[in-house]
Every structure is written in C-alpha cells, then in structure tokens.
KEMAR-139994 format. One record per residue (C-alpha): z, x, y. Coordinates in steps of 0.5 Angstrom, whole numbers, padded with zeros to 4 digits, always signed. Example, Ala and Ser with C-alpha at 12.3 -4.5 7.8 and 13.67 -1.06 7.14 Angstrom:
<sites>
+0016+0025-0009;+0014+0027-0002;
</sites>
This chain:
<sites>
+0339-0169-0212;+0340-0163-0206;+0345-0163-0202;+0347-0160-0195;+0353-0157-0199;+0353-0151-0204;+0360-0152-0208;+0359-0159-0211;+0362-0161-0217;+0355-0161-0221;+0355-0154-0218;+0362-0152-0221;+0361-0155-0227;+0355-0151-0229;+0358-0144-0227;+0363-0145-0232;+0359-0147-0237;+0354-0141-0235;+0360-0136-0235;+0362-0139-0243;+0355-0138-0245;+0355-0131-0243;+0361-0130-0245;+0359-0132-0252;+0353-0127-0253;+0356-0122-0249;+0362-0120-0253;+0359-0118-0259;+0354-0113-0256;+0358-0107-0256;+0360-0107-0263;+0353-0109-0266;+0351-0101-0266;+0356-0099-0271;+0356-0106-0275;+0348-0104-0277;+0349-0097-0278;+0355-0100-0282;+0349-0104-0285;+0345-0098-0287;+0340-0099-0280;+0342-0094-0275;+0335-0093-0275;+0334-0099-0272;+0339-0099-0266;+0334-0100-0261;+0331-0107-0265;+0338-0110-0263;+0337-0111-0256;+0329-0111-0257;+0328-0116-0262;+0333-0120-0258;+0329-0121-0252;+0322-0122-0255;+0324-0128-0257;+0327-0129-0251;+0320-0128-0247;+0316-0131-0252;+0320-0138-0251;+0320-0137-0244;+0313-0141-0242;+0315-0146-0247;+0323-0147-0244;+0319-0147-0237;+0315-0153-0238;+0319-0156-0242;+0325-0156-0236;+0320-0158-0232;+0318-0165-0236;+0323-0167-0241;+0328-0164-0236;+0333-0158-0235;+0339-0161-0239;+0336-0162-0246;+0333-0154-0245;+0340-0152-0243;+0343-0156-0249;+0338-0153-0254;+0339-0145-0252;+0347-0146-0252;+0346-0149-0259;+0343-0143-0262;+0348-0139-0260;+0353-0143-0263;+0350-0143-0270;+0347-0136-0269;+0354-0133-0268;+0357-0137-0275;+0351-0134-0279;+0352-0126-0277;+0358-0126-0283;+0353-0129-0288;+0347-0125-0287;+0350-0118-0289;+0343-0114-0289;+0339-0110-0285;+0333-0115-0286;+0338-0121-0284;+0342-0118-0278;+0335-0117-0275;+0333-0123-0277;+0339-0127-0273;+0337-0122-0267;+0331-0125-0267;+0333-0132-0267;+0338-0132-0262;+0334-0129-0257;+0332-0137-0256;+0338-0138-0253;+0337-0134-0247;+0330-0136-0247;+0331-0143-0246;+0338-0144-0242;+0338-0139-0237;+0331-0142-0234;+0334-0149-0234;+0340-0147-0231;+0337-0143-0226;+0332-0149-0224;+0338-0154-0224;+0341-0150-0219;+0335-0149-0215;+0335-0157-0215;+0342-0158-0212;+0343-0153-0207;+0341-0153-0200;+0334-0148-0199;+0337-0144-0194;+0343-0142-0198;+0338-0140-0205;+0341-0132-0205;+0347-0134-0204;+0347-0139-0210;+0343-0135-0214;+0348-0130-0212;+0354-0134-0214;+0351-0136-0221;+0350-0128-0223;+0357-0128-0222;+0359-0133-0227;+0354-0129-0232;+0357-0122-0230;+0364-0126-0230;+0362-0128-0238;+0359-0122-0239;+0365-0117-0236;+0372-0121-0239;+0369-0122-0246;+0366-0115-0249;+0373-0112-0249;+0376-0118-0251;+0370-0117-0257;+0372-0110-0259;+0380-0112-0258;+0378-0117-0264;+0375-0113-0268;+0380-0107-0267;+0386-0112-0268;+0383-0117-0273;+0376-0117-0276;+0368-0116-0274;+0368-0124-0277;+0373-0126-0272;+0369-0123-0267;+0363-0127-0269;+0367-0134-0269;+0370-0133-0263;+0363-0132-0260;+0361-0139-0263;+0367-0142-0260;+0365-0139-0253;+0359-0143-0254;+0361-0149-0256;+0366-0150-0251;+0360-0149-0246;+0356-0154-0249;+0361-0159-0249;+0362-0158-0241;+0355-0160-0240;+0356-0167-0241;+0359-0168-0235;+0353-0167-0232;+0347-0171-0229;+0340-0170-0230;+0336-0167-0224;+0329-0168-0226;+0326-0174-0222;+0321-0176-0226;+0323-0174-0234;+0317-0174-0240;+0319-0177-0247;+0318-0170-0252;+0312-0170-0255;+0309-0164-0259;+0303-0164-0254;+0308-0162-0249;+0308-0155-0252;+0301-0154-0252;+0301-0149-0246;+0295-0148-0241;+0293-0141-0238;+0297-0142-0231;+0304-0145-0236;+0304-0138-0239;+0305-0134-0233;+0306-0137-0226;+0302-0135-0221;+0307-0135-0216;+0312-0131-0219;+0308-0125-0222;+0310-0121-0216;+0318-0122-0217;+0317-0121-0225;+0314-0115-0223;+0321-0113-0219;+0325-0116-0225;+0321-0110-0229;+0324-0105-0225;+0330-0108-0224;+0332-0109-0231;+0329-0104-0235;+0335-0099-0234;+0339-0105-0237;+0336-0105-0243;+0337-0097-0244;+0345-0099-0242;+0346-0104-0248;+0342-0099-0253;+0345-0093-0252;+0352-0092-0247;+0356-0096-0253;+0355-0089-0257;+0355-0086-0251;+0362-0089-0250;+0364-0086-0257;+0362-0080-0255;+0366-0079-0249;+0372-0082-0253;+0373-0089-0250;+0376-0093-0256;+0374-0100-0253;+0367-0099-0252;+0367-0106-0248;+0371-0102-0242;+0363-0099-0240;+0361-0107-0239;+0367-0108-0236;+0366-0103-0230;+0359-0105-0230;+0359-0113-0229;+0365-0113-0225;+0362-0108-0220;+0355-0113-0221;+0360-0119-0220;+0363-0116-0213;+0356-0115-0211;+0354-0122-0212;+0359-0125-0209;+0360-0121-0203;+0353-0120-0202;+0348-0125-0205;+0347-0128-0198;+0345-0122-0195;+0338-0124-0197;+0339-0131-0194;+0340-0127-0187;+0336-0120-0187;+0330-0123-0191;+0329-0121-0199;+0324-0115-0198;+0329-0111-0194;+0335-0111-0199;+0331-0111-0205;+0329-0104-0202;+0336-0102-0201;+0338-0104-0207;+0333-0100-0212;+0335-0093-0208;+0342-0095-0210;+0340-0096-0217;+0335-0090-0218;+0342-0086-0215;+0346-0089-0220;+0342-0087-0226;+0342-0080-0224;+0349-0080-0224;+0350-0083-0230;+0346-0078-0233;+0351-0073-0230;+0357-0076-0233;+0362-0072-0237;+0369-0075-0238;+0370-0083-0239;+0372-0084-0232;+0366-0082-0230;+0362-0086-0234;+0366-0092-0232;+0364-0090-0224;+0358-0089-0226;+0356-0096-0229;+0360-0100-0223;+0355-0095-0219;+0349-0099-0223;+0352-0106-0223;+0354-0106-0216;+0346-0104-0214;+0344-0109-0220;+0348-0114-0217;+0345-0113-0210;+0338-0113-0213;+0338-0119-0218;+0340-0125-0213;+0335-0123-0208;+0329-0122-0214;+0331-0129-0216;+0331-0133-0209;+0324-0130-0208;+0321-0133-0214;+0324-0139-0212;+0322-0139-0205;+0315-0138-0207;+0315-0143-0213;+0312-0151-0211;+0318-0156-0213;+0315-0159-0219;+0314-0151-0222;+0321-0149-0220;+0323-0148-0227;+0316-0145-0229;+0317-0140-0224;+0324-0138-0227;+0321-0137-0233;+0316-0132-0231;+0321-0129-0228;+0325-0128-0234;+0319-0126-0238;+0319-0120-0234;+0327-0119-0235;+0326-0119-0242;+0320-0115-0242;+0324-0110-0238;+0331-0110-0243;+0327-0110-0249;+0322-0104-0247;+0328-0101-0244;+0332-0101-0251;+0326-0098-0255;+0325-0093-0249;+0333-0091-0249;+0333-0091-0257;+0327-0087-0257;+0329-0082-0252;+0336-0081-0254;+0335-0081-0262;+0342-0081-0264;+0343-0074-0260;+0348-0074-0255;+0344-0068-0251;+0339-0074-0250;+0343-0078-0246;+0341-0074-0239;+0333-0075-0241;+0334-0082-0242;+0338-0084-0235;+0333-0079-0231;+0327-0083-0234;+0329-0089-0232;+0332-0087-0226;+0324-0085-0224;+0321-0092-0227;+0326-0096-0222;+0322-0092-0216;+0316-0095-0218;+0319-0102-0215;+0317-0099-0208;+0310-0099-0210;+0311-0106-0211;+0315-0108-0205;+0310-0104-0201;+0305-0109-0201;+0303-0113-0194;+0309-0118-0193;+0305-0124-0193;+0303-0122-0201;+0310-0121-0203;+0314-0127-0199;
</sites>
C-alpha cells in the first residue's frame, strides 16, 4: 500500500486517532502524584510511571508479532480499548493497591497501539521520507500530550478528578471510532490463535533494532524523571496548573519534529542524533539550575526540542534496519528500550528526589550525564549502526 505521497487520507486519519490516543493517557499524568498522595501512597510516586511502562514493555514483543501476523489495526484497537476501560475504572478503584493495579493494566495501551501504529505508517509512506513521517507521527503524539495536561488540570480545578478520568476515557473512545475508516495494510494476515503468542528468541528482541533500542535508553530516560518529579517541582515553584510544564515540553518537541524531522532523511540518522544528544544533555543541566516558573518552562522547552530532534531519527533508523516482514517487531523492540528508559528514569527520579525539593538538582545532573552515554553507542563503526 506504499505510495509516492506522504500526506494521504489514511495518514491523516491515523494521525488524528494517534493525537487523541496520546491526549487520553497524558491528560491525567500531572494530577496522578497528588492523587496518589491523597490515597496515602506518597512513597509510591515512582511506580506511577514505572508500572505503566513495565506492562508496556512486557507486551511489546507480543504486540509486534501480532501486528506482523494478525494485522496492524486489531493491535491498535486493543491498545486504545484498554485506555477507554482503565480511565473509567480510576474513580472506582480508590485504594493505593487498586490505583497501582490500574497503572499496571493501563500500560498495555501503549504496549500495543504505538507499536502497530508506527508499523502502519511505515507501510504507507515512501521509504525516502520515513524520517519526515516519523517526525509527523511524533508531532501527533506531542500535540495530544501538550494540549491535554492543562485541560486535565483545568477539569480538576473547575470540576473534579472524576471528570478528568471520564474525559480521558472519552478521548480514547473517539480515537477508536476514527479508526473505522482505515483499511488493513498487512498483505497476508493470519487468524488469531493462542499459538501466535508463543515467542521465539528472535521475536522477543529483534536483532536489527537492538542498537536503536539502546539509543532509546539514553534519549528517553530523562523523560521518566520528568514525568515523576516535575509535577512536584512545578508546585514547589508556584505553578498552579501543573500541566503547563508538559505543554512547554511537548509544544517545543512538536515544533522540532515538524521542522527538523526530515533532517535525518537529508543528512543521515547518526549526525543528527549526535547533535540532538548534546542539546539534550545541556538542557538537563539547565533544568537542574531553575529557580523560577519562567526558567522551568524555558528549560522544559529546550528538553522538548532536543527530544523532538532525536526521536524521529532513532525511529527512522530502526525502520531502515528492519526487514519489511519484521517491521512491527523492530518497532516493538525499539519501544521496549523506550519503556525501560522511562520506567527506569521514573524509579531513579523518585529515588534521588525522595520528596525533598533540594534534590531536584542532583536528579537532573545525573540524567544529563547518563544522556551522554549515547556517544559510546554512536562511536561504533557506521556500518554497525546504520
């Protein structure tokens, strides 16, 4: 189904659905740390993101294989449906245990939908515009992530937390309904059977995507730190609407993806990644130094911009290296790296921060140093990376 055009009807429909899907699970994130504290689970803040990413990561090999055998659309549908149901259950399971269980289950949504969505996009876009396509898909993810947190915080301030959860479910439901206009792109589909879920060794980790997955570790670990401790940092600095930080982060990431996504198509994946990782490390150093709300928003914008440059390049790199019939599995492996990064970053951030504002600096300086480890990977011979 691949054409010479990037902006097709199918591409626009998928982008719209992906934006709403992103909005669904991102709009609740800024309010979850304080909500868990109100339930009596302040010491478990690191698990808010870690549990979510744990099941996302575990489910990736299964979603990748299913997307390459059963089809892209069924896997996307399962992922979004999990979002619809879980958001409805947050107001019902109001204990610390119930909340953490929901975070665990909720993670399956991002374990399934993005894997198949990325493979679907790779199926329908020209090979020479993959970097640009990954950038636009990232724009959609970041658009949802930027517009929804302030809306979520506003709903809590004006109405209630339960209204926020219901709105989150509604966004996911609309995202699901939009998909009814898409056609499957997998040429030879198999009927689902439980035997498909039996994974071979090379179906757990796709070998061609291993190096891009390692790069994902260095690119997205800081994001786990941000999701965990910046809501508290925003409150400490006097920002009432904690979603504003995420708006600054994701708007700048959106702009980077919109205008720089095609750079890796033109200049190569590796040179662009090297520049982006230096920018990212410096941005985290800046984040460690903030003392005012304005400085926080500026620093977050710098982080978002550098992430927006690196993200499309590493996704395009993984697609370049993968065989056509293992494209979804390559995406699954890449996302495993991403989930390990975010989950590990969340645990690291919560541990170093330890609910003590004086520890913000140490958390961000540590992650800045970790980001620079990407150069150990990028220093490998070019033929081993690209």
